[in-house]
C-alpha positions in Angstrom: -116.0 -118.1 69.1 -117.2 -121.6 69.1 -119.0 -121.1 65.8 -116.1 -119.6 64.2 -113.9 -122.6 65.2 -116.7 -125.0 64.0 -116.6 -123.2 60.5 -112.9 -123.4 60.3 -113.2 -127.2 61.0 -115.9 -127.7 58.5 -113.9 -125.9 55.8 -110.8 -127.8 56.5 -112.8 -131.1 56.3 -114.3 -130.0 53.0 -111.2 -128.3 51.3 -108.2 -129.8 53.2 -105.4 -128.0 55.2 -104.3 -124.5 54.1 -101.1 -126.4 52.6 -103.3 -128.7 50.6 -105.4 -125.7 49.2 -102.2 -123.9 48.2 -100.7 -127.0 46.6 -104.0 -127.3 44.5 -104.1 -123.8 43.3 -100.4 -122.7 43.7 -99.3 -124.3 40.4 -101.5 -121.8 38.4 -99.7 -118.7 37.1 -96.6 -117.6 35.3 -93.2 -119.5 36.0 -89.8 -118.6 34.9 -88.0 -121.6 33.5 -84.9 -122.8 35.3 -82.4 -121.3 32.8 -84.4 -118.0 32.9 -85.1 -118.1 28.9 -88.8 -118.2 29.3 -92.0 -117.6 31.0 -94.7 -120.4 31.0 -98.2 -119.7 32.0 -99.9 -122.7 33.8 -103.7 -122.8 33.8 -106.6 -125.4 33.6 -107.4 -126.8 30.1 -110.4 -128.9 30.4 -109.9 -131.5 33.2 -106.1 -131.3 32.8 -103.4 -128.7 33.4 -101.6 -127.1 30.6 -98.6 -124.6 30.3 -98.0 -122.4 27.4 -94.9 -120.4 26.7 -96.0 -116.7 27.1 -92.6 -114.8 26.8 -89.2 -115.8 25.5 -86.5 -113.7 27.5 -83.4 -115.1 25.9 -82.4 -112.5 23.0 -80.6 -115.5 21.3 -83.7 -117.6 21.1 -85.4 -118.2 17.7 -88.6 -116.5 17.0 -90.1 -119.8 15.7 -90.3 -123.3 17.0 -87.5 -124.4 14.6 -86.6 -127.4 16.5 -90.0 -129.2 16.3 -90.0 -132.6 14.9 -93.2 -131.7 12.9 -91.9 -129.7 9.9 -95.4 -128.2 9.6 -95.0 -126.7 13.1 -91.5 -125.3 12.6 -92.9 -121.8 11.3 -95.1 -121.2 14.2 -94.2 -118.6 16.6 -92.4 -119.9 19.8 -94.5 -117.7 22.1 -97.8 -119.6 22.3 -96.1 -123.2 22.1 -97.5 -125.6 24.6 -94.8 -126.7 26.9 -97.0 -128.6 29.5 -100.0 -130.7 28.4 -102.3 -133.3 29.8 -101.2 -133.1 33.6 -103.8 -134.4 36.0 -104.1 -134.4 39.7 -102.1 -137.1 41.4 -101.6 -137.0 45.2 -99.8 -133.6 46.1 -98.8 -132.8 42.5 -99.8 -133.3 38.8 -98.5 -136.2 36.6 -99.5 -138.2 33.6 -98.9 -135.5 31.1 -96.1 -134.4 28.8 -93.4 -131.6 28.6 -92.2 -130.3 25.4 -88.7 -128.7 25.3 -88.4 -126.4 22.4 -84.8 -126.2 22.4 -84.3 -130.0 22.0 -87.7 -130.4 19.9 -88.3 -133.4 22.3 -91.3 -134.3 24.3 -91.1 -136.0 27.6 -93.4 -137.8 30.3 -93.9 -135.1 32.8 -95.0 -134.4 36.4 -95.0 -131.3 38.4 -95.0 -130.6 42.0 -95.1 -127.3 44.1 -92.1 -127.5 46.6 -92.5 -126.2 50.0 -90.1 -123.3 49.2 -92.6 -122.2 46.5 -90.6 -123.4 43.5 -92.3 -125.6 40.9 -90.5 -128.8 40.3 -91.0 -129.9 36.9 -89.8 -133.5 36.1 -89.4 -134.9 32.4 -88.7 -138.5 31.7 -87.5 -140.3 28.7 -87.7 -144.1 29.1 -86.3 -144.6 32.8 -84.1 -141.6 32.9 -86.0 -138.5 34.7 -84.7 -135.1 35.3 -86.2 -132.3 37.4 -85.9 -128.6 36.7 -86.8 -126.2 39.2 -88.9 -123.1 37.9 -89.6 -120.1 40.1 -92.7 -117.9 40.3 -92.3 -115.0 37.7 -92.6 -111.6 38.9 -93.6 -108.8 36.5 -91.5 -105.7 36.4 -93.5 -102.6 36.7 -92.8 -99.1 36.1 
């Protein structure tokens, strides 16, 4: 019993508390955007964290990235567009990256944080104005 407790103490010292480990890995996976219009898959990309649009759920959404400020990118399919780029570990979240909103065709300074209730808080800032959206874990429907 004493050996198990020592092993657990060593693991916590190396990796942090279970909550810290969950916060470090818990942002990976598929997330439903706050408006329910899309699914973004978050994964490591190099030393940073990125998120790509993997599904468009809004039947009224365009098939292409028509609002992109770069005319050369407007013909690209919306599925596959990078939504989150360049996020790096910062405290208990990720920051220093960018978030792209294909509806507005705008890019914002971004940070993300895994909230205690399991939602993902995605904050985008333009100049000094910031707004946080709350994404939820996407659950695939089977059957």
